[in-house]
C-alpha positions in Angstrom: 9.6 -3.3 1.5 10.1 -0.7 -1.2 8.0 -0.6 -4.4 9.9 -0.6 -7.6 8.7 1.7 -10.4 8.8 0.2 -13.8 9.4 2.5 -16.8 8.0 1.6 -20.1 8.9 3.4 -23.3 6.1 3.6 -25.9 7.0 4.9 -29.4 5.2 8.1 -30.2 3.8 6.6 -33.4 2.0 3.9 -31.4 0.3 6.5 -29.2 -0.5 8.9 -32.1 -2.2 6.1 -34.1 -4.5 5.5 -31.1 -5.7 9.1 -30.8 -9.2 9.8 -32.3 -11.1 13.0 -32.8 -14.6 12.9 -31.3 -16.7 16.1 -31.4 -13.5 18.1 -31.9 -11.7 16.6 -28.9 -8.7 14.3 -28.9 -9.6 11.1 -27.2 -8.3 7.5 -26.7 -10.6 4.5 -26.3 -10.1 2.7 -23.0 -9.2 -0.6 -24.8 -6.3 1.2 -26.6 -5.1 2.9 -23.5 -5.2 -0.4 -21.5 -3.3 -2.1 -24.4 -0.5 0.6 -24.1 -0.3 -0.1 -20.4 -0.5 -3.9 -20.9 -3.5 -4.3 -18.5 -7.0 -5.6 -19.1 -9.5 -2.8 -20.0 -11.6 -3.8 -17.0 -8.7 -3.2 -14.6 -7.9 0.2 -16.1 -11.5 1.4 -15.7 -11.6 0.0 -12.1 -8.5 1.9 -11.1 -9.7 5.1 -12.6 -13.0 4.8 -10.8 -11.3 3.9 -7.5 -8.8 6.8 -7.8 -10.9 9.4 -9.6 -9.4 12.3 -7.5 -6.0 11.6 -9.2 -7.4 12.3 -12.6 -8.5 15.6 -14.2 -12.3 16.1 -14.3 -12.4 15.6 -18.1 -10.1 12.5 -18.1 -12.9 10.0 -18.7 -16.4 10.2 -20.2 -18.8 7.7 -21.6 -20.7 8.0 -24.9 -24.3 6.9 -24.7 -27.0 6.3 -27.3 -29.8 8.8 -27.5 -33.0 8.7 -29.5 -31.4 11.1 -32.0 -28.5 8.6 -32.5 -30.8 5.8 -33.5 
């Protein structure tokens, strides 16, 4: 059984509108990225964690609250 690859075309404007600047870095929020791939956010995060070696070291990070943020 051969797996078929599906190609999706996403307009540049749709991607560009989802890019944010956080601390001088271009980032995309996981919900926006999951929306572009038409998968639940939970599933996207699961797959990244399960296949972490396939992604660059700085592909994913998590913002946390600190006392200075409060």
